[in-house]
VMD Tcl script that draws the C-alpha trace (Angstrom):
set ca {
  {-25.48 10.14 -27.96}
  {-22.55 9.17 -30.18}
  {-24.53 6.33 -31.70}
  {-27.35 8.67 -32.63}
  {-24.94 11.36 -33.88}
  {-23.25 8.86 -36.18}
  {-26.30 8.61 -38.41}
  {-26.53 12.24 -39.47}
  {-23.97 15.00 -39.88}
  {-26.57 17.63 -39.05}
  {-27.63 15.81 -35.89}
  {-23.96 15.29 -35.03}
  {-23.37 19.05 -35.31}
  {-26.34 19.88 -33.08}
  {-25.43 17.27 -30.46}
  {-21.80 18.39 -30.39}
  {-22.85 22.01 -29.80}
  {-25.09 20.87 -26.93}
  {-22.20 18.90 -25.42}
  {-19.85 21.88 -25.90}
  {-22.32 24.00 -23.98}
  {-22.54 21.46 -21.19}
  {-18.75 21.26 -20.95}
  {-18.48 25.06 -20.82}
  {-20.46 25.32 -17.57}
  {-18.40 26.50 -14.64}
  {-18.04 23.86 -11.94}
  {-20.05 25.83 -9.38}
  {-23.05 26.08 -11.71}
  {-22.81 22.36 -12.34}
  {-22.74 21.75 -8.59}
  {-25.82 23.93 -8.10}
  {-27.61 22.05 -10.87}
  {-26.66 18.70 -9.37}
  {-27.86 19.88 -5.99}
  {-31.20 20.77 -7.53}
  {-31.46 17.26 -9.00}
  {-30.02 15.25 -6.10}
  {-31.58 17.33 -3.36}
  {-30.34 20.01 -1.02}
  {-27.56 19.48 1.41}
  {-23.84 19.92 1.78}
  {-23.28 16.17 1.48}
  {-24.88 16.02 -1.95}
  {-22.95 19.04 -3.20}
  {-19.57 17.74 -2.03}
  {-20.28 14.27 -3.38}
  {-21.25 15.74 -6.77}
  {-18.18 17.99 -6.83}
  {-16.02 14.97 -6.03}
  {-17.38 13.18 -9.07}
  {-16.84 16.25 -11.22}
  {-13.24 16.65 -10.03}
  {-12.64 12.97 -10.79}
  {-13.67 13.56 -14.40}
  {-11.40 16.60 -14.59}
  {-8.49 14.56 -13.17}
  {-9.04 11.79 -15.71}
  {-9.11 14.34 -18.53}
  {-6.09 16.35 -17.38}
  {-3.88 13.54 -16.06}
  {-4.95 10.98 -18.64}
  {-6.42 11.69 -22.02}
  {-9.68 12.69 -23.60}
  {-10.07 9.06 -24.71}
  {-9.80 7.98 -21.07}
  {-12.41 10.58 -20.12}
  {-14.61 9.24 -22.91}
  {-14.22 5.69 -21.59}
  {-15.10 6.86 -18.07}
  {-18.12 8.80 -19.28}
  {-19.27 5.86 -21.41}
  {-18.96 3.55 -18.41}
  {-21.00 5.91 -16.21}
  {-23.58 6.46 -18.94}
  {-23.95 2.74 -19.58}
  {-24.06 1.50 -16.00}
  {-26.10 4.38 -14.57}
  {-29.51 3.55 -16.06}
  {-29.02 -0.18 -15.50}
  {-28.28 0.26 -11.81}
  {-30.97 2.91 -11.27}
  {-33.55 0.56 -12.79}
  {-32.28 -2.36 -10.67}
  {-32.65 -0.40 -7.43}
  {-36.46 -0.73 -7.65}
  {-36.85 2.63 -5.81}
  {-36.08 0.59 -2.74}
  {-34.89 3.57 -0.70}
  {-38.23 5.34 -1.13}
  {-40.11 2.18 -0.14}
  {-37.82 1.72 2.84}
  {-38.22 5.28 4.13}
  {-42.01 5.29 3.77}
  {-42.67 1.85 5.29}
  {-44.38 3.29 8.37}
  {-46.04 0.02 9.37}
  {-42.80 -2.00 9.26}
  {-44.30 -4.26 6.63}
  {-40.84 -5.41 5.50}
  {-37.82 -6.25 7.60}
  {-34.20 -5.21 7.04}
  {-33.37 -8.66 5.65}
  {-36.02 -8.31 2.96}
  {-34.60 -4.97 1.86}
  {-31.09 -6.45 1.76}
  {-32.31 -9.47 -0.24}
  {-34.14 -7.24 -2.73}
  {-31.04 -5.06 -3.12}
  {-28.78 -8.10 -3.64}
  {-31.12 -9.45 -6.32}
  {-31.29 -6.06 -8.03}
  {-27.53 -5.58 -7.97}
  {-26.95 -9.12 -9.26}
  {-29.36 -8.52 -12.15}
  {-27.64 -5.21 -12.91}
  {-24.22 -6.88 -12.93}
  {-25.48 -9.59 -15.28}
  {-27.06 -6.99 -17.58}
  {-23.86 -4.92 -17.60}
  {-21.79 -8.02 -18.31}
  {-24.10 -8.96 -21.19}
  {-23.85 -5.50 -22.73}
  {-20.06 -5.56 -22.42}
  {-19.87 -9.07 -23.92}
  {-22.07 -8.06 -26.85}
  {-20.71 -4.62 -27.66}
  {-17.50 -3.69 -25.83}
  {-14.52 -6.01 -26.10}
  {-11.85 -3.34 -26.45}
  {-10.13 -1.22 -23.80}
  {-13.46 0.10 -22.50}
  {-14.68 -3.28 -21.25}
  {-12.60 -3.32 -18.03}
  {-13.54 0.29 -17.30}
  {-17.25 -0.48 -17.65}
  {-17.00 -3.59 -15.48}
  {-15.04 -1.78 -12.76}
  {-17.46 1.14 -12.72}
  {-20.26 -1.42 -12.36}
  {-18.38 -2.94 -9.42}
  {-18.16 0.51 -7.81}
  {-21.90 0.95 -8.29}
  {-22.44 -2.18 -6.19}
  {-20.98 -0.28 -3.25}
  {-23.14 2.74 -4.07}
  {-26.19 0.48 -3.98}
  {-25.17 -0.75 -0.53}
  {-24.69 2.82 0.66}
  {-28.11 3.74 -0.67}
  {-29.68 0.93 1.35}
  {-27.99 2.18 4.52}
  {-29.00 5.75 3.68}
  {-32.62 4.60 3.45}
  {-32.36 3.08 6.90}
  {-30.81 6.26 8.30}
  {-33.37 8.46 6.56}
  {-36.19 6.38 8.00}
  {-34.77 7.00 11.47}
  {-34.31 10.71 10.70}
  {-30.49 10.60 10.80}
  {-29.81 12.58 7.65}
  {-26.84 14.18 9.40}
  {-25.06 10.84 9.17}
  {-26.02 10.51 5.50}
  {-24.50 13.94 4.80}
  {-21.27 13.10 6.64}
  {-21.04 9.81 4.76}
  {-21.54 11.52 1.41}
  {-18.88 14.10 2.23}
  {-16.41 11.39 3.22}
  {-17.26 9.28 0.15}
  {-16.98 12.26 -2.19}
  {-13.64 13.47 -0.85}
  {-12.17 9.96 -0.52}
  {-13.26 8.93 -4.02}
  {-11.91 12.16 -5.46}
  {-8.55 11.78 -3.70}
  {-8.21 8.09 -4.53}
  {-9.15 8.50 -8.18}
  {-6.87 11.51 -8.65}
  {-3.98 9.63 -7.02}
  {-4.64 6.50 -9.07}
  {-4.87 8.46 -12.31}
  {-1.68 10.39 -11.50}
  {0.26 7.27 -10.48}
  {-0.87 4.88 -13.19}
  {-2.46 6.90 -15.98}
  {-5.02 4.09 -16.31}
  {-8.70 4.91 -16.19}
  {-9.43 1.24 -15.42}
  {-7.39 1.53 -12.20}
  {-9.08 4.85 -11.42}
  {-12.49 3.17 -11.64}
}
mol new
graphics top color blue
foreach p $ca { graphics top sphere $p radius 0.5 }
foreach p [lrange $ca 0 end-1] q [lrange $ca 1 end] { graphics top cylinder $p $q radius 0.2 }
display resetview
């Protein structure tokens, strides 16, 4: 968004007002919106709130520049990793004839994650050599674990164990929130928080 806004003052003004509006949303409305996007369930809501609280902690305990680095890292790695997941969870949960085995899903996920890591590394090498580079690379490393969780969630969903998925998301959301808040408070470094 910043790249696009840099080309025109008028566009910059419009985009900044949109971002101001997004930042003005109360946390509960944001959680409801995220639940609508991610799907219903307590696990999704708590996981989304954990991510939102992490951003608040980075902003309040660190700086707005640190929050910008964090947001940039999430915005850069998000599309790369979503693309590299190949909608594998949907394929996994709808494979009624057991056409593919667990090992094939794991291999496909490893290949996708490896390609995503290479793509993220290439983008960082080409465009981000300052203080944001370690943040982006560490957020990408965290997304590797998310990709593994997603694979396990697909397996659990296929076997109709969404209760375990919800419990896992609650634990991940609360643990990530607590760990990132503690890391940001103790070190003040967004790279460590990642």
